[in-house]
N, C-alpha and C positions, 0 to 999 in steps of 0.2 A: 108383792110379787108374783103374778100368776103363775098358774104352771104352764101353761102355753111359755109365757116369756122365759119360763127358769131352763125349759127344753130347748127353744132358741138360743138362749149361750150356753147350754152346752152343745150346740151344732157350730160352736166358732172353735172346735178342735178337730178340722180335718186340715190338710195343709193346703194353701193356698199356692197358686198358679206365678211361679217366682216372676220377678219382674222382665222385661224385655233385657237386655242387652247385661245381665247379669255375671254372667256366666263367660262374658267376653278377652280374650285372651290379649294384652297388650305388650309390645314391642319389647325389647329388652335395651337398654342403655348400658353403655361401656363406658368404664373408670379409670382406664390407665390414663389417660391424660392429665387427670390428674394428682396419679401416684407418681407418674414419671415426671414431673414439671413442667412438662412441654404446653399443656392451658395452667392459664389463674384458679385460684380459688374465691370466688367473689363474695365478700364477707358485707349482708347489709349489717344496718343500723341495728336491729335488734338481735345480729350474730346467731350461735347456735350454729351453723352450719356446716361445719366440724360433727359433731353427732351423726348430723341426717344424714353425714357420706357416711360415716361407718354403719348406719341403721340400712341404710340403702344397699350396701357392698353385703352384710349378713344376713340380711333379711328377717323375717320374723321366723326363727328359728333355732333362736339357745333355751337349755331348760339346765336348772339349776338340777347340778346334782351331786351332793358332797363338799359342797362348798365351790364348785369349778363349773364353769359353763361349757355343755357340750352340743353337738348340733342335734337339733329335730324336728323331725316334720310336722306341722300345725294341719293337721284337717278342723278344717272352718264349714265342715259342709253341717253338721248339728246345730254347731251356734249359729248359723248364717240361718237355718230354718226356723230355731228358737226366736230368734229376733224378729224375723218379717212376719212372723205371726201373732207375735206381740205387740206390735206395732201397727198389725192389721186389724188387732181385736180392740185397740184401746182408742182407732180413727172411728171404728164403728160404734161408740159409744160417743165421739166428740159432743154429737147436735147436743143429745140429753146431761153429758156432764156439765156443756157449758149452760144451759138453763136453771143447773143444778148452784152453778157460781153464780150465778146476776141474784138469784132468792137468801146465796147465805151472805154475798158482798151487803143488801139490803138490810139482812137479819142483824147482822153486825153492826153495821150502821145506827140501825135504831134501838137495839140492846145493848148498845155499849161493852160487849163481852173485848174483853183485851186478851185472850187467849181462849184455844180449843178448852182447853181444862176450866177455865171460869165458864165455858158455857157447858160443857158435861156435867158439871157439877150445878148447875141451876135446872138442866133437865131432870137428875136424881132428887130435885127438890119438888120438881112436879110433879102433877098424876096424869102426865099423859102418855097414854098405854100405846107401846108402838106395834106390829101385826108379827116383827119378825127381830130374830136380835144375829147381832155379827161378833165373835171374839177375833181380836187382833190386835197388836201393839203399836202404839202412837209414838212416834218421835218428834219431838218440842228440840225449840233449845236448850231450853234447861229442864228437861221430864223428858221420862220416858218410860210409858205405860203399857201395860195388858189391860185394855177396858172391853166390859160389852159394850156395844150401840146397836142402837136399836134404830130398826129404819120403817119407813114407812112403805103404805101401800103406792103411793102417788111416783116409787122411783122404779123406772121398768129396769135399771141395773143393779148390781153389788155399787161397783162404780159409781154410779150418777149419788144413789144414797151416801156413799162414805164423804163426795163433793159439798153436800150439800151440806155437811158439819164440818168444813171446813179441813176435808183430809184427802190429800193425792195421795191414793194407791199406789203403790211399786207393781203392780201383777194385774190384769186387767180381769179378770174371771173372780177369783178364789185369793185375793190378797190377806198376808198375814200378817204385814208388816204395813204401816201409812206413815206418810210426813204431813205435820201439819202446813196449812197456807200461809200460815208466821213466818215459820225458819226458810219457805222458800223463798219468799217474799224478802226477807233480811236477804239470803243469800244474794238474790238477785240485782235487789240495787246495791248491796257492796261489791259484788264484780262489777258493775258497770260502773262502781267510784272509783275501781281499781282493781283490774282485770287480772292483773297478779294472783287476785285471790284464786286457788282453784277448787273442785268440789273435794278434791280430796283430802283439803288444806282445809276447810269449813268442819269437811265432816271429823277429820280430827280433832278439830275444839270443840267441840259436839261431844264428841268420846273422854274428850277433859273434863268436861265441864261434868258430864256426867258419873265420869270415874269410872270407865271400864276400859277395856282394852279397843285396838281399833283391828280393824276384820276387812279385807279388800271388797266384802260383798256390800258391806254399809254403806261403800261410794257406787255403787254398782245401783244400788235402790234409790240411795239418793240423786243418781245419775237419771233414772226412767221417770223419779217423781217429777223434775224438773224440768224435764222435756217435757213431760203432758202439761204442765204448770203452762209452760210458757205456749201450747200448742192452745188451751183452752182461755187464755187471754188474747190471743191472734185470731180466735172464732170471737171474741167478746167483741174485740173491737170492729171485725169484720161487720159485726150486728150491728154496733154503734154507730159506725161510717153509713150503712145502708138506712138507717132509721132518719140518720142528719140530711139524705141525698146525696152522699156524699163517695158515693162508691161506684161515677164513672173512672173511664179508665183515665190514665195520669193524672187523677184529681190531685193526688200529695206531690206530683210535679209538680205542676201549674202552682201551689201553693205553699210551695217548701219556703219562702221567705215573703215576710208582708211586705215589707221596704223593699223589696224588688219587682215586687208582679201586686201586687194590691193600689192599684192606676186610677187615677181620682179625672176626674172630670175638669175640665179648664186645665190642664197643669201644665206645665212649661215642656216643651219635647227635649228627649233626652238625643245626644248624638247617640250611644252606647244604651239598647233599651236594656240590657242588664249585661252585668260583667263579672266572669266566672273564670277559673283558675281549674286546668287539669292536669293531673301528674300520677305517673307511677310509682311506685313502693314496693320494695321487693322483702320486706318485712316480716309478712304477713305470708307466708308461704306455706304448703299444707304436704309432707310426704307421702308420695304413693307408697307404700309396703305394697311386698315382695316376699314368694316363696322361692325355695331353692327346686330348678327341674327335677324332676323324678329320674332321671337316669346321669348325671354329674350334678356336681357342685354348679353350675352358673344360675344365673338367680331365672325367675321363670313369670310365670302372671302375674298378676295382682291378685295376692292374699284378703284384701278388705274384705269385709263384711257387709252383703248390702242390707242397709236398713229399712228398705222403701219409705222411709221417708225425703219431702219434700218440701222446699221452701218456697212460701208462692211471698213475694215482695216485688212492688214496681220500683224500688231502687239498684235493683240487681238487673244489667244485663244478658240477657240469653247467651249460653253459648253459639246456639243457631245464626242469633242476631249479630254475634260478631262475626261468625265466620263467614257473612256475606262479604264483608268487605277484604276477606284474605285475597281474592282476585286483583285486587289494588295495588298491593305488594308487588304483584308480577307487573302491572301494568306500567307503574310509579316507576319502576328499575330499567324496564328495556325501551318503552314508550316516552322516555322524558322528555317533556319541552319544556327547559327552563326560560321561565318569564323574567330571570335576574340572576349575575353570578350570585352565588353564594356561599361567603368565604369561611362562615361557619360549618359547613360541612364537615366532618371527619372527625372536630374536637370534641367531639360527646360522643357516651358510647353507647346510649341511647338514638343515634344519629344512622350509626355501624349496622347497615343490615345481615350482616355474615355474622355478627356478636346478638344482637337482638336473636336472630332466627336460631342460637342453641343456648337449651337448658339444660338443666340435668334433670337424666331420665331418675331420679331418684324425687322430685317432685313432680307431680300433678301440677295443681293451682301452684306460681312462682312470684305470685303476691297478686297485686289489685290494683285499676286502673281507678282514679274518680277524680271525680268531677264535682266543684264546690260554689256558690255562689260570693262573691268577694266578701260575704259578709259572714261569711263562716259553714254556712246550711248545705249540708249533701244533697247532691240532687242526684247522681248515679254515679253506680259502682259496677265494677267491671271487672270479669279474675283475670287473670292472665296467666291461659294453661300453659304450662309445657312449652314456654318462650323468653326471652324476655320483654321487654317493652316495645311492641311489634307497631306496626302504623295503624294495623287496623282498629287498634283500641280507638286513640282519641277519633279515628274516620267513624265508627259505632257512635261514640258519645259526640260528637258533633250531630252525627244523623240524627240523632234521637231531640236534643236541643231546640234542631230546627225544625221539629215536625212539631213542638211541643210549645215553641216559645216565637217562630216564626224570625221575623228580619230585625237587625238590628244588633245583632251578639256579637260579643269580645268577648276572646278566648285569649288567658295567656297560657303559658306555654313553654317550658324552661327551653325546649329546641321550636319556640314558634316560629321561628326565619326559613327552618328545615320543613317545619308540617306546613307553612304556609305553600310551598312548593307541592307538598304531595296533596293537599286539598285540593288545587288547582287542575293537577292532573290525574282525579281520582274522579268515580264515577258521580258522586260529589259536587265537582268543582263547579258546572253549570251554578247547582241549585245553591249552594253558597255563594258564589258571586250575583246571583241574582235578588241574594237578600240580604245580599252586604253583610259578609259574616267578616271578622276583621282575626287574627292570629297577633300574638305580642309575644312579648318576652316578656317574665317578672324582674323586676329591677333587684334582687340580691343574682340570678343566674346572668343578667345581662352583663356584671363586670369581666364576666368570660368569654366574653362574644367580641367580636372586631366591632372597630368604634364603625365603623357601615353599617352594620348590622344592630349599632347601638342606633344610629341615626334615624334609619329606617323602622326598626322594629321594639327603642324599648320606650316603655312607659311617659319617660319626663318629656318625649317629643312627641305625645301623640294626643291632637285636640278630643277635647270631648273625656280625656280619660280622668282630672283630676288627682288625686295625691296618691290614688289605691297603687300600690306596688305587687298586686298578684303572684303573690307569696304565699296566699291561704293555704293550698295544699301543705308548706310546711311545716304549718303551723299544728294542721291538724294531724300528718303522720307521727309528729311529736309526741302526740298521745296517745294515737291507736296504734303505735310501735308497744306498746305494752300489751296487747293483746296476743303478741308473738307469742309467747311461748306455751301458750294453753293451745293455741290453733295448728303448730305444727304435725301432732300426730294424730288432730280430728278426721272424724270422716268428713264429705261432701257437707250433708245434711248441717252436723253441727259448726263446723268452722262457718259457712251463711248465715247459721243460727247468730252466731255471738256475733261475727261481726255487723251485722242489720240491726241488730237489738243495740248495740254499741251506738252507732251512728244516729240513732232512732233517737238513744236516750240524750246522746252528745248534743243531734239539735234542740231537743225541747228544755235541758237544763245545765244548758252549760251556753251555748251560740245563742238561744232567745234569753236568758236570763241574762246573758251582758251586751245585748241588742241597743239598748239605751247610752252604753259605757262606750259601744263602739262610735257611735253617732257624735256625743259629749266628746270624745275624745281627736276621733279627725275633725271635727270643728275647728275646735282649741288649735288643733298643730296647723290646718286652713288660715285662722285671723291669726298665728303667727310668724308664720312664712309671709306675710303680707306684710305686718308691721315691722317686718326683719327687711324685708325687701326693701320698703318704703323708704328705710331710714339708712341703708348700704350703696341700693342702685343710682342712686342719683351723683354719689359721689365716684363710684364705678367708672359710669357714664363719665364723668365730668375729670376724671384723671385719662380716658381713652379717646379723649375727643367728640365723643358722640351723644348726640343731642336728643336722636330718634330715633323708641323700641322698634321701629318699625326693619329696621338696620340689620338687628337679630336674628330676623326670619329670614333675611340673604344672604346672612355669614353660613348659618346652616344649608343652603341648598349649596354655595360656593366649598362647603366643607363636605357635602354629599359628592358635588363633581370631583374632587380632590382625590377621594379616596376612592372612586371607583377606577381613575387611572389606576392606580396597587393593585388590582384586585390581578391583573395578567399583564403581560408583556404584549404591543403589537406580534404581530404573524412575522412582519417583515425584520422587527427586531429580535425575534425569535431565531430566525432563518441564519441574521447576521452574527449574533452569538455562535450559529452551531457551527457556519463558515469559520468562523476567527477560533474556534478549539482545534474542527478538522486541520487547519494549517498548520498552528501549535503542535497538532498531532504527529502532520505529515515531517514540518521542520524534524522534529526531535526522531521520527525513524528513518529522514534520512541520516543523519552523524551517525545515529547508529548500526545502518548497513556499510557506509564507509568506514566505519571503526571494524565488522566484521570481515568486510572486503579486505581491510590492509593488514589482517591478522591471518588469512589465507594467505594471504600472495608473499607473503616474510617467511624467505626460508630459515632453518633450524639448524641454527651454529653445535648444538652441545652435543659431541661425541658421543658424549660419556651417556648420553641420553639411547635407554634401547629402541629397538626399530619397533616393539611391543607400543610403546608408554608415544611413540612420536605416532605412532598411526593413530592411535585410540587420539591422541591430542588433536589430530589433522579432522579427520570423523567428526568431535565437539564445534572444532573452526566451521566446517563445512554446514555442519545443523542448523550453528547461530546465524551464519551469512542465511541461509534459507531460512530461518523463521522472520530476519531484519525485510529478508526483500516481498515474503506473504503479506507482511506486515505494513512496508512501503504500499505493496500492490495496491491492499485494500483502502487504505487510507486517501489513500491520492484517486480512485475509481469516486471514493465518499466525494473529496472536494471538486473532483472532473460533475459530478449530479448536482451537487451545488452552486458550481457556477451557472450554470445552464439555466436551473429554476432562478436564480437571482440575476440571470444576465450578465455577468459578470464578464469583462471581456480580456481585462489585463490581471493576471494574478494580483490580489493584495502581499507589499511586502511590511515587517514592521516602520520602515517611511514614511506608510502613506497615513493620510488623515479617516481613513475609513476603518484599516486596521486600529489607531487608538482606538478611535471611537468603538467598535464592536471590544477592545479589548476590558473599558472601564464598563461597561454592560454588563461583563463576563462576571467580572470583580464586583457591582455592584449585586447582582444577584447572588453570588455568595452571599455578601454582607447580607440581602432580604434572609437566606435562609438562616444562616449561623443565627440571626434575631429570631425570626421561628423558633427556632429549638428550645435558646433561652427562655422565650416566654410563656411556651409548651410550659415545659417544668419546672419555672415561676407561677402558672397559674397550677398547676396540680402539688405546687406544696401550699398556696391560700387554700384551696380546697380541704387539703388532710390535714390541716392547722387549726380550721373551722371547725373539722370533723372531731378531734383530737378534744377541743375546747368543749363539743357540745353535750347539754344536758342530754343523760344517760347512755351516751357510749359507755360501752361495757370495760373492764379490762382489757380482755386480751384481744379487743379491737385496739386498744388503746396502743395497747404494748406492739403490733404487729403495725399501726399508722408510726411509731417513733421509729422504730428500725427504717421504717419508707424514708423516713424524713433525716435518718441521717446517711441513707444513700444519695439521695436526692441532694441533697448539699453538695458531696463532694461534684454530683454530675454538674449540676447551675456552676461551681467552680472550673469546671475545665470547659462549658461551653463558655461562660466568661473571657477566659484566657482567650479560647477562638473567636471571639467575636472581638477582644481586642485585637489581635493581633490583624484580621480584615480590617479593621475599623481605621486603626492606624495608617497602610498605604491606598485608602480611598484617597481621591485628586479630588475637591479636596479632602483633607483628611476631618476621621467621622468626629464625634465625641465616642470618648471611650467610657466606660461605665466600671462605678467603683463596688466592691463585694455589698458595703453599707446600702448606697442606695436602690442596687439591683431589691435587695431582699424585701425594701420597705415598699413596692411598686404593690399596685394594690387592683390597679383594675388597667385594661390593656387597651384604652385610650394612650398613656402613657408611652407605650413600645410604638404608638402609630406613630406616635409624634417622631422619633425616631428613624421614622422610613425616609428613604429617600425618594424623589417622584422627578420623573422629565420637568416637569415645570417646576420652576422656584416660587417657593410661598413664603421664604425668609421676611418678604416687604409687605407679606398679607396679614392688615392687622387681628382681621380674626384668628390667627395662630398665633397669638402672643398669650403667655396665662393670663395676664389681669383680663384681656378681652374673653377670653372663656371661662372665668368666673363670671363676669357679668354677661354672657349670653347665658348660662346654666343658671346663675339667679331669675333672669327672666320667667324663662321658662319653666322654673319652677312657682313662678308668681302665678302665672297664666294656669298652670296646672292648680293652684290654691284655688284664684278665681271660679274654676269651674266645680273644684267639691266644695265650694258655699253653695253654690247653684245647686248641685245633685242633693247635700242634703236636708238644703231646705223643704226639697221635694219627698226624701225620704221619711224628713219629720212630720211633717204633717199626713202621711201616709199611716205612718205606724199610730199617728192620733187617732187617725179614723178608722184604723184596722182594729185599736183595742175598744172603741164603744162598740162597730159593727158586729164584731166577732162575739161583747160580754152579750148584749141584746139578743141576740141570735141563739146562744146556747141557752142564758135562761127562759125564752120562751120554751124552746124547741124543751126543757126539762116540766115545765108548770102545763106544754103540751100533753106530753106520757105519763104525769103523776096518779092518774086515777086509772087511766086504761092499762099502765105495765109499770108501776114502781118503781121496778128492778129495772127497767131500763134506763125510767128517769135520772135513777142512781149511777148509772155507769155516764151518763152525760155528764151530770153533775162534778164527776172525777175525771170526766175528760177537760170539762170547764176551767175545774183546778190547775190541771197539767200545766198553763200558759199563764192561767188567770191569776195566781201566785206570784206571778213577777211583774203584775200591771201598775202596782202601785208603786213601784219604785222606776218602772218605767216613765208616770208619767213625771212623778218627779224629778229624775233626772233629765226629761225634753223640756221641764221647768227653768234646770239649770243651766240649758243651752240659749233657753227665752233671755236668759239675763247676762250671756257673751258681750261684752264690748266689742258691737260688729255685728250682731245677729240682725240678717237683713228677709227672716220666713218668718212664719207663724204657726199658732198652736191650735185656730181654728180647726176644727174637723171638717171634711172635704166631705166630699158625693162619690160616693164608687160605680165606673162606669160596669162594674159585675154585677146582674143584678137574678143572672138566670137562678136554677134551682140547685141548691145549696151553701148558695154562697153569703159569706156574711152580711152584707149589705139587702139579702132576699128574705123575702115573708116567711117565716120557720112555718113547715109543714111536718113535725115530725109524726112518724109512722112507725108502727110496732113490724117487722117483715113476715112474709106470709112462712118462710121457712124455718121462723124461732121456736116455733113448739116439736119435739122432738118426736119421731116417729117410735115406734117398735119395734126392735130389733128382728132381722129379719132370720128365718128359721133356717135359711138356705147355707147359712155364712158356714166357714172349717173351726172346726175344732183347735185348744189351745193349751198344751198342756204349762204344769204350772213350771215355775222357774225353782230351782232348790239354792240353798246356796254355795252347794258346789258349782254350779252353774255361772250364780253370779262372781265365786273368786275368780274362776278360767278367765272370766271375758277383762277382768280387772288384771290380773296374772299375766297378760300376755302384754300388756300396754311396757308394764313395768321393766320385762324383760329383755325386752328389746332396746330400752333407753339404758339399761344398764349396761349392756353386751359394746353398746356405744361409747362409753365411755373408757371399754379397754382399748381401743384404735385410737385414742385422741392427742395422745404423746407421740404416737406414729407419727399422725399426721401433722400437726404438729410441726415434729424433724423433715419430713417430706414437702414441707410447704417451705418454711423457714430455707429450704436447698434450693428450692428450686428457682426462688427470689435470689439469692448469692447468684445463684449459674445466670438470670439475666441479669442480674447486674455488672456480670464480668463482661458479657456480650456487649453491654450499652456501652461498657468504656472500649470495649478493642478496638468498637465500633465509631 
């Protein structure tokens, strides 16, 4: 290292300019509604909200003193300066360290070193002379030694010299401790496979293997080196993608799934060019840390330490991009033009804008909103920021997908029926309609939607969809929820880095690895549906007297028309029911007025009663008569107004046919409402049973669900009694229900058949159970045939992609072997990421071709994409112009060395807040249980 370079490094010790917005105060949020039970405590699948609430209330203000906690105020300014300087100093050296990392990877591959110490012992036995030496402690998984490292003249910084030898430093300028690349890689892979594994747990494991005590600063040192390692890997990936010509905007998104996007020439057109699912998940929250205010104990501004780090990833939608659609939330709520009546609105929490706008102040990011293709590849991620599942998140996702993929997209969403209206009324509406975007409801969530919504938006009845259930997000979240515990108290950068790394790893090593299994399973499932249908459907059609399957399409339309008639009463009927109810009230007021008048006119004959008592009784009787007269006059005016509006000449009396008809309508309305209430309780029970039995649900959450189910059972019995009482007085009497059959209902369609309409459908053939079974089987067979057609296309796409991608990467590697062998080696690593699974895919595709009923081909096709960087194009690999690192600028700020005390303090702050939160956990449980009991009591009284 030259003298000028040493002076340049020393100049890294000046304070940097702080990033804009790091001292911005954030609004405080109240927690009184949670404490007093006025607001419920939403519990995610991952749990942990009780701890977060405690930490949010207390803030980062506790300090251990003699075995108990006392309040202290934390000054983060010194730590903030130190962290910012460290990260800026590291970022200045990333180009040099990336180049050194490429050379280390190549040398390790060529020389076959199994670990750093193998390489070190090999160098000690050699005769290579070094310009300088550097003494430091090297930590590996099984060894930790203080060694003397040789520095070469080609290294411009100490950090790059260490990386060239497989060491990641814990400090950017004068590191005294370094972690081996092998140890960091073991943790990276282990954490991606098991996200529950934290850095502290891994470091404690290493301490156990080394036979030494654990100290907090060891975790901080490992965390610093791990962040640096991931940044170098991202820099390396960027260089490789640029070398391959794959650094254009949205390249990853366009090529996320080979079976969805690798279009071939002369292939059959698909109804939907891409099937994707999107949904929000509230498990991956992040707590916004706050400190106490200076003058009182209220929560103040954010106490988070800005790191100066930012993640560059095209998976993540930026907050600014999502905020563009915030104005659509106002437009769709105030200027809504309903194209059709949606009877599902209000049945889902994420449909209720009043609820989704409200989020706990203790969280900054309240979860993620994800879009995945129907094979499982992650397309886009959006952070839900200080809110619930607002409409701006799916709107932003749809906007990006329409921009990248164009028309004929189909999106599954658990509230797809309501989102369809939101999308049409938003600024994206014209574009979405012109590009023929379709919103549907997933099969799992479909059972909680009205039957009319199912007929319009459920996957079973949509032509061209195949047997896809559009519930891929549920499978995705069942795995990603394991990240929750490690992200709850992370910084913005570390949270996004962990989520992005997880989904990248999941795409390459889980989704792609199982892609051919997915195709095989779906192909076999579709063939089984057809085989079963061909054997059963003719018998069902014979039983109901149907010879043509086209009748099922007509039945579907008839059922839609029937159910649309149930959505609301006609305006005239509504006024008739209102008039009838006012007449009943007026009759009751007349009787009450007569009784009150009679009391006033009856003289008192009780001589023993005192004059004062008689006076009080007279005043009470006069007040009662006056109140009865006021009620009578009020209802009389309402009756007269309705008679004018309905143009009624003669007032109805109970003997009139109009009176009796309106009375039956009112009773039927009460019947419908009783049925709606019973239905809602049953659906809630279905969801709670499903979640309680779901793998990964924590014990505490199961306990709360069990309590809710006990309360729900009592409410169901009460609602059932009300329903049966009303059903028995209907004319004619309606079917009453038993507890045993109600709790077995699993689909809302079962309830819809109980509803009474103005049209008699009892004689309609499609309303019989046998006809409905035949109709459902017919549509399943239609979807199975469509699935086979789509799978034939996807099988051919995968075969062609495997061939083209393998050829492209091999040829690119060959082109760079002589000019830049380090970069060529990295291309071979990229090739192996997915290439390792290709032999399995080819074998599985061969299994598909041997299925009885296979109608496709395994012959590779020709891709329509031949532009630069595409798998089917001619490789032109090159060395990026910015690959060689420049010298460190001499005008950079200095950087103070981290002491062990500094690193201990950084780790201690996290542990203090977590332990403090447990002090309040029992209190929160009691408060939440009491609020639930109080709400239950109110419900029973109503």
